[in-house]
N, C-alpha and C positions, 0 to 999 in steps of 0.2 A: 458611601458612609465612611467617615474618618476612623482611623485606628484609635483604640482606647489608649489613654496615657500609660506609659510604662510603669509597672509596679516594681519598686526598688526597695529591698529590705535594708534596714539600718541596724547595725549591731557593732559591738566592740568588746574587746578584752585587752586591757592594757596595764602591764606592770613590768618594771625592770627588776629582775630578781638577783639578789646577792646570796650565793649559797652559804655564806658565813653568817647571815643575819637570821633572826628568829622567823619561824614559819609564819606566812601570811594567811590570815583566816577570813571568814565571812565578815567578821566585825571590822577588819581593816578596810574591806571594800565598802561596807555600809558607811564608814566614817569619811570616805572620800566621795566616790561616785558609784552608785548601783541603781540604775533607773530603767524603767520599762515602759513600753507601750506609748500611749499618747503623751504621757508626761515627758518622755524622751524628746519627742518632736517639739513640744512646747518649749522645753529648755533650750533646744538647739536654735530656736528662732527668737530667743530673748536678746535684748540689746547687750546685756552683760551676763552671758551664760556661765554656769559653773562647770560646764564641759570643757575639755581641751579644745582648741579652736579647729581641729580637723573636721569634726562632725558638723559644727555650725557652718564652716566654710563650704563643705560639700552640699549641705542643704540649701544654703544661700545661692550657690551657683546653679544647682538644679532648678530652684525656683526662678532664677533669672533667665534661664535658657529654654524654658518651655514647660508645657504641662507635664506633670508626673504624679504618681500616687505613691507617697512614702508609706512604707510598711515598717514602722518602728518596733523593734523587738526588745533588745536589752543592751545597754552599755555598762560594763563593770570595770572600774579602774581603781587602783589603790596606789598609795605612796610606795616607792621602792622598798622592798623588804626581802625576806627569805622566800624559799619555794612556797607556792600556793598549796594549801591543804587539798589533797587529791579529791576528797569528797565534794568540796565546794566546786572545784573545776569540773568534775564529772556532772554535777547537777546543772552547772551553767551550760555545758555543751548539750545536755539532754533538753534543757529548756529551749535553747536556740534551735536545735534540730526539730523539736515539736512545733515551734513557731513557724519555721520555714515550711514544714509540711502542711500546717494548717492554712498558710497564706498562699500556697501553690495554686496556679502557676505564677512564678515570679519572672520578671524580665532582667533583673540584676540584683547584685548584693554588694553593699559597701561595708567595709570592716575598718573601724578605728582601732589600730593595734599599737603596740610598742615594738614587740619582736624579740625581747630578751626575757621572756617568761620561763620559769621552771615550775614544776609541780612536784609534790613529794613522791609521785609514782611515775613521772615521765620527765625527760629532759627536753622534750619538744612539744609542749602543750599548744603553742601557736600552730605548729604544723598539724597536730592532731585535730584541732578545731577546724582548720581550713579543709582538711580531708573530709571531715564530717559534713561540712557545708557543701562541698563539691558532691559528696555522695547523695545529697538530697536534690540539689538543683540540676545535676547532670553536667556533661562536659561542655555544653554550648552557651550556658548562661554566663554573662560576664560577672566575675567576682574580683573586685578591686580593693586593695588594702593600702592604707597609709601607715608608714613606719618611722619610728625614731631612728636617727642615724647610729644609735648604739645597739641596734638589733643584732642578735646572733642568728644568722640565716641558715636554714636547712633546705635541701632539695625538696622535701615534702612541702615546705612553705611555698617555694617558688612555683613548683609544678602544679599546685592546686589554685593558683591565682591567674587571672587574665592579665592584669597590670600590677606591677609592684612599684609603689610610689614612696620613696624615702625622703626625709627632710634633707635640706641642702646646707643648713647653717647650724653652727655651734658657737655661741648659744642659739637655741632653736627659735628664731624669730619668724620663721616662715611656715609654721604649722597650719595656719588658716589657708595660706596660699596652696599648700600641698593638698588640702581638702578640696579646694576649688579645682586644682588640676585633676584630681581624681574624678570629679564630676564631669569635666570636659572629656576625659577618656571614656567615662561611662556613656556619655551622649554619643561619642563616636562609635563605640562598640554596639550600642543599641541601633545605630544607623547602618551597621553591617561591617564595620572595621574588624579585621581579625588580628589579634595580637599574639605574640609569643615571647616568653621571657627565658633568660638563661643566666646562670651565675658561675663565678669563678672565685674560689676561696684561697686565701693565703695563710701560711703559718706565721702570721704577723699579729701580735697582740700588744699594742702599745699602751703605755700608761695613759690614763684619761686626760691628764693635763697636757698631753702632746697632741690632742685631737681637736684643737680649735680650728676654725675655718677662715680666720682672718687672712688678708693678703700676705703673702710671703711664707705661709705655713705649708708644709708638705701635703697635709690633708686638704687644705683649701685649694691648692694648686691642682690636685687630682680631680676634685669636684668641678673646678673650672674647666679642666680638659674635657670632662664628660659632658658638661652643658654646652660646650662649643660644638659638639657633634650632633646635637639634637636637630632632627629634620633631614639629616644626611643619611643616605643608604637605609632608609626605613627606620632609623633610630627614633623612638618615641619617648623613652624615659631612661635616664641613667641615674642609678642610686648606688652610691659607694658607702656601704655600711661598715662602720668602724668596729662594731661589736662592743660587748660589755664584759671585760675581763673577769669581774667578780662573780659572774654566773658560774664560772668553773665548769664549763659545759663542753661536750664533744663538738658543739657547733661554733665554738669560739674561733675568731680569726677574721681579719678584714676581708670583706666580700664585695666584689663588684657584681651588681645585678642590672642587667640591661633588658629593656622591653622594646621589641620592634613591631612595626606594623606589617600588614600583609602576611602574617604568619611566618615571618622571616627569622626563625630561631637561629639559623646559621649566622646571620649578621649580628644578632644579639650576642651570641656566644663569642664570636671573633672580637667584637669590641670589648666585651667584658675581659677577655684574655689579654688584650692590649693594655687595658687600664691596670689590671693586676700586675702585669710585667713591669709597668712603669712604677707602680708603688713599691714593688719589691726592690727595684734598683735604688729607690730613695730611702730604704729602711733605716739607715743610720741617722737620718734627720728626725726620726720619731723618738729619740732619746731626749729627756728633759730633766734637768736638775731642780730640786726644791731648795728653799731657804732654811738653814738650820734654825731651830727654835731660839737659841741664844742670840743669833744675829737678828732675827725678827723682833725680839723683845728690845734689843738695843735701838733698832730703828723706831720702835714705838715710843720709847723713852724720849728720844730726840724730837720726834714729832710732837709729843705732848708738851715738851718744853719750848716749842716754837723754833727749834734749831734746824729743822728740816721741813720739807713740805709734808702735808698730811699723807698718811700711808694706810693702805688696806691690806689686812692680813687674811688670806683665804685659808680657812681650816679645811683643806681638801680631804683630809683623812677621815673626817666625821661628817660627810655630806649625806644628809637624809635623802637627797636626790639619787643616791646610789646604794641605799640600804643602810647608811649610817644611822645611829640612833639620835644624833643631834644633841648629845649630852656628855661628850668628853670634856674634861676640865683642864687639860694640859696647858692650853694657852691662857685660860682664865687665871689659873694659879700662878703662872709665870709672870703675867702682867701685874697681878696683885702684889706678888713678892717684890717686884721691881719698882713698885710705887708709881706706875704709869698714871698720868692725869689726862682726863678728857676722852677716855676711850669709851666706845660703844660696842657691845657684843650682841649679835643677833643671828638667828633666833635659837634660844636654848630650850630644848624640849624637856619639860619637867612638870607634868600635870599636878602632882601633889604640892609642889612648891608654888605654882600659880594659884591653886586653890587656897593655900594658906595665906598668900598675899591678899586675896580677895576677902578672906575672913578678917584679916588684920585691919584692912582699910587704908586708903590713901593717906600718906603722911606719917604712918606708923613705922616704928623701927622694930626689928626682931632678929633673932638668930636664924639665918637662912641655911637650911640643910639641903644641898643639892644631891640628887641621885639616891634618895632614900629608898626608892622603889625600883630602881633600874638594876638589872642583873647582868648586863653586858660587861665583859671583862675589861673593856676600855673605859667604861663610864664610872670612874672612881668618885667616891664621896668627896665633898668639899663643904666646909662650913665657914661662914663669915657674918659679921654684923651687916645688916642691910636695912635700907629705908625704902618704903614703897612710894615711888614717885608718881606713878600713873597706873590706872587700871583700865582694862578694855575687854569688850566681849570678843574681840579678835576678828570681827568682820571687816573686810576691805575689798576694794576693787583695784586690781593692778593697773598701773599707769604707764609702764614701760616694758620693753623687751617681751619675753615669753608670756608674761601674765597680763599684758596690756588688755584692758577691757574684760578680764576674767574675774568673776566673783570668787573670793577666797575666804577661808575661815581658819583662824589660828586657834580657835577655842578660847576659853577664859585665859586672859593673859595679863602680865604685869611687867612694868619697867621698874627694876630694882637698882638702887645705888649702893655699890660696895666700894668704899674708898673712892678712888678716882675713876671707877669703871661703872658704866650703866649697862645692865644686862636685861635684854628683852626675853622674858620667860613665857613660853607658850604651852598649850595643851595638845594641839593637833600637830603631830610631827610632820615637818616639811622643811625643805631647804630655804634659805633666805636669798631671793633673787629679784625682788621688786622693792623699790624704796618705800612703798606704802606699808610694807610689813613692819617698818620701823617708824614711819611718819605718823601712823595712827596713835603713837605714844607722844606726839608733839615734838619729836626730835628734828632739829634743823640740820640735815646732813651736810649742808654747805659749811657748817661751823665745827664739824667733828674732825679732830686731828688724827684720831686712830679709830679705824673701823675694823671689827673682826666679824667675818661672815662664815657661817657654816654652809658652805656651798663649794662645788667643784669648779664651775665655770659659768653657769647661767647668770650669775650676778653681773657679769661683765656687760650684758646688754641692758641691765636695769640701773646700774650705778655708774655708767660711763660718763654721766654728766658731772660727777663729782671726782672720779679717780681715773686718770689716764693709765694705760698699760704699764708704763715704767714705774708707777707708784703702787703696783700690786705685787705682793709677795706671797707665793704659795708655800706654806709653812710645813716643814717636815715633822710630823707628829705621828704617834700610833693611832690606829683606828680601823674600822671595818672597810673604809674606802681608800686606804693609803695607796698612793701611786707607786710606792716601793713594792712592786709585785713580788720581789724575791723573798719578802717576809711572810708570804702566805703558804699554807700547805695545800697544794693543788692535788686534786684526786681525779678529775675528769678532763681537765684542760689538755688538749692534744699536745704532745711533746715530741720533738723539740719545736719551740716557737721563739721567734725573735721579738724583743730583745732579751727575754729570760734566758734563752740559749743562743749564745753568739754563733754557734756552729750550725744553726738551723739552715737548711737548704730547701730550694723549691725549683721545679721546672714547670713551664706552662703546659697544661693538658692539651692533648692533640684534638680531642673531640668532647662534646658535651655528654 
């Protein structure tokens, strides 16, 4: 008699938390992804799911590699924001624990995570969730998680997982493949493979703009070094997590996490230590300067007049993908004052303004008041005469990079014309990282001389067909995600850390 197909639970809790942003509530999860039971499995198997690609990737690979019985529980994900309200998190954990118990016995658990979560009552909600899961399924059931490479990693997280799978690319274009990799590890574990993971953390907290993985970058080189060792000496996975500085967490710091086969934790630890030592030696390369606002505006004026090639201004300090509100007006005001022509700014989060544009109707002109309802200190008011060029319900399917094939919602949205600038105003806060977030308004990006994007880096894999790296300027402005880390009041970030503290020192640990 053949064995029954393995029963594998599917669940997720994914948010990147910025301690300086407003508290994240149940409403924020409901507006992004909060899905349970059979609806979760149906969504994962759609051609264009609303889920991040790790869960669909895992499900597709498990489907491809043999019989199994999915046990879909719950996936809750929200746009990056402040610490999660503790009551919501506690209820989420309680529901997942109850679901695991009700579904027992289970043969495996898959977790779609981010790894940089905070809650109002704990600095390690990810680790708390993993410990709760392990407490239900016991020490021998494989529990495998997929993580954003900006995860802040704790021992509690690593020690309660069987395999730790981190993204390898920034921009994150490999999320689906990491889900498929997790499924392959799950199949191996179900067949009897014994895994062991170990981590080594550094007092290294680089600015986010220094964490791209393109060839020639220090981060990219470290990841390549790790991948070159796969399959040697039992090494099964190498994940170098950059961390997320704005979590202001005791867990901050670049962390090498290595998983080995045959239960060889010693091999995992020794290679993690080797990687960490190499990263520490290269730490001066993780410094990166930004472009002053005045210099960026001058470049935009020249591009708008056809005196230089088109230019992309990255508003890295107001990145909704890192907890920014997507509503600062520093660049918008400066471009308007300078009379820049042909500029497009996207996407600006302002639900009341988008709603007013819909009430006015396409083709109408009105006095646009930005940020009338936003209370963040960096989101200053701005008023200007505007014309409604295009209205949209905000629904789109990404076509490039991280969002390729993913169904997205901007909410009721409008394209406004203010002088020589077109501003895409949306209702559902998110960073601009896919051309379709602007193309739904009829914008021909190939003809735009000045593009301003509220994003830190993921736009690079979406807009690279229009702007090569040398035409991208990361603009130095105030904001909740400013790479100028010295401007923040840190309360829980371990100190000293490099490059905030030039004198920071580190010695490799002798044992795990």
